[in-house]
N, C-alpha and C positions, 0 to 999 in steps of 0.2 A: 504493500500500500504506500502511496506517495505521502510526503510530508503534509501537503495540503489536506488530503483526505483524513489523515490522522487528526489534524487541527480542527477540521470540521466536526469530527466525532466528539472531541472534547468540548467544542463550542456548543454542540447540540445539547449536551448534558447541562452546560451552564445556563442555556436559555430555558430549558425545561425546568430547572430549579427556580428560575426567576418568574415562572408562571406564563411564559410565552406559549400560545396555543399550538403553533406549528414549528417547533424548534428546529427540526432537521431541515425543513424547507427554507426557513429564514436563514439558517447558517449557510446553506448552499447558495442562496440568492445573494447574500452579502459577499460570499467568497467570489462568486462570478462577477459581481459588480467591481470589487476591489482589483481583481486580476484581469479585468477586461476580456472575459471569455463568456461563452454561453454556459448555462448550467450543465448541459450535457457534455461539456468539454473539460470539466474540472479535473478529471483523472489524467488529462494530458499536460497539466501545468507542472514543469520540472521543479524539483526541490529548490534549485538555485533561484527560481523566480518567486518563491513564497514572499508575500508582502506583509510585513508585520502590522501594517495598518488594518489588516483583517481584525485583529484583536481590539483595536480602538472602536471599530464599528460594531463588533459584537458587544462591547461594553455599553454602547449607546442603546442597542436593542435590549440588552438585559435590564437596562434602566427603564424599559418600556417605551422608548421613543419609537414611533411607527416605522416599520420597515420602509415604507414609501418615502419618508423624510430622509432616511439614510441613503437610499439609492437615488432619490430625486424623481422617481418614476412610479406611475400607477398604470395598471393595465385594465382596460374596460372594453369588453367585447373585442373588436379587432384593432383597438387604438392603443397607442403608447402615449401617455400624457405626463406632462411635467407637473409636479405637486411639491408643496413644502409648507412652511409656516404661513398661516393666514388663509388657507383654503381647505375645505372639507375633502378628505380622501374618498374617492368614489368606491362603493362597495359592490360585491357580486349580487346582492339582493336587488340593487337598482337595475342591473343588467336584465333581469326578468321583465320588469315593467317596460324597459326600453325596447325589448324584443317584442312585447305585445304591441307597442305603439308602431313599430316598424311594420309588422304584419298588417295592422289596421290601415295604415297609410297606403300600403300596397294594394289593398282591396278596394279603397274608395275610388269612385269614378271622377277623379280630378287630375288633370295633367300635371299641374305644379302645386302640390299641397303646401299650405302655409301653416306653420305651427309656432307656438310660443313655449319656450322652456323657462319657467319662472323659478328664479333662484338657481342659476346655472352653475355657480361655483367654478369648478375647473373647466367647465364646458363639456363634460363627459357625455351627457344625454344629447345635447344639441349636436355635437360633432359625430356621435355614433349614428344618429338618425340621418344627418346630412351625407355621411359616408354610404349608408346602406339603402337610402331612398334618394337616388342621385338627382331627381328633379325637385326635391323638397326645398322650400325656402324657410329658414329657421331664424326666429328672432329670440335671442338669448338675453334674459334680463337678470341683472345682479345689482343689488344695492350696495354691497360692501366694496369699497375702492380696492383693497388689497386682493380680495378674491377676484375682482374684475381684471386685475393685472394678470393673474394666472390664466384666466379664461382667454385673454387677449394673446398671451404667449402661445397657448395651445391652438388657438385659431390660426395664428401665423405659422406655427409648426406644421399643422395639417395642410395649410394652403401650399406650403413649400413642397410637401410630399405628394399632395393630390389637390390641385387647384379647384376641382369641382366640389371638394368637401369643405375646406376652409372658406372658399369664396362664396358659399351660399349660407353662411352663418353670420348674422348681424348682431353685434353686442350693444346692449342698451343699459344705461344706469336707471334704476327705478325700483320702487316698492311694488309689491304684488297688487295692491288694490288700485293703484293709479297708473301702472305701467301700460305703455302702448295704447293710450286712450285714442290717439289719432287713427288707430286701426281697429276700433271696436267693430264687432259683428262680421269680421272677415276671416277668422281663423278656422281651419279645419280640425285642429287638435291643440289643446292646452295640456301640457305635461309638467309635473313638478315633483321634486323630492324636497319638500319643505322641512324646516325644523319641526320635530314632533316629539321630543323628549319632555316628559312632564318635569317641572321644576322640582328639585329634590331627589330625582332618581339617581341611583348609583351607576356609574359608568366605568368601564375599564380605563386604565391610565392612558392608553393609546388614544382614546376618544376624549375623555374628560379634560386631559391636560394639554392636548395638542390640536384637536379640531377646534375651529373658531366657535365661540359660544353662540354667535348669531345663527350658525348653521345647526345648532343642537336643540336649544331650549324653545319649547312651544307654549309656554305659559303653564298655569296650574294643572290643566288636564292634558297638556301637550298638543292641543288641537287649535290653538289660536291662529297659527299660520295656515293650517288646512282650511279654516273658515275663510281666511283672506283669499286663498286660491279659489275656493268655490265662488266667492263673490266676483272675482276677476274673470273666471271662466264664463259665468253668465253674461258678462259684459262683452267679452272678446269673441266668443264663438258665433259662427254663423248658424242658422237653423240646420240641424242635423250634425253639428260638430261634436267632437268627442273630447272627454277629459280623462286624464289618468293621473292619480295622486298617490304617492307612497305614504305609508304610515307605519307605526309600530305594531308588532304582532298582537298585543292585547287590545288594540284600538279598532279592530275591524268593524265591530257592530256599531260603535259610535260614529265612525267615519261614514258608514253606510247611510246613516240617517242625516248626515250633513248634506248628502246628495239625494235627498228623498224626493218622491213625486210631489209632495206638498210644496216644494221649492221650484217645481217645474221640470225636474230631471226625469229621464226615462231610461229603463234598462240598466239601472244601477246594479253593479256586481262586485263582490269581493274576489280577489285572486290570491293564490298562494305562492310562496317563494320556494327556493330549492329545498328548504328544510320543512316544507309542507305547513308553513305558518301563514296566517293572513298577512299580506304585505302591501297590496295596493288596491285601490278602488277605481273602477271605470264607470262612466255614464255618458248618456247622449243628451244634448241640449236641443229640444225640438223647436225652440224659438219662443218669443214672447206671445 
């Protein structure tokens, strides 16, 4: 066994002791990042090339700094995104909702669907949809200036790699309730992963200490921002438009009633994530 693989085994034990959920995976990804190779190429790194910075980065991860802050990258569907302090790290759960939206947009009879991503953060949802629905026009809204800088970096990054992706995402500063007022009643889809953690909830260190608070806390019941998205969607959607909103696993029933028929919504449905937990709600706006 090579020196690097030996060190990875020792690092795995250290990360496991620190409470990291996926210690072997994280140790290998950090090793690949430090040594500039793919994860599958770790066994090809000669002993003479072992970089002691590996242990500096393992120390950061053992202190529960997010892996994505250490490597500077997050992976979301088919995208590689830049992330770091000041922006929410996109999660696999959100990929499921984004996949639903992509399939829905492919089914509708609209040549160039227009959608709004409210609270875009890193731009993950907006860019994934633009990449996989090539004729879509995406308006990404973010209120926080620092998060908006990360979104802009990722839009430019994607535009350089694929002009049709980054070039169809338009970034806006704004709050949920007032954003994009000049485009009211024109959207085919409104999608959002808003803050939905109830105030006082206990979070893992990687989340509570590093993700921006504005992307986490949703008020006493966690649903304040979800209600704002619902109000915005009623304003933004054309008749027959769709909404998709992520929420916490215990919030499925409550969020369902935010998009109730009494408010004008039709076809409201809860959807499950990869762990079979309630994760996002969808509904159709029939119009006023």
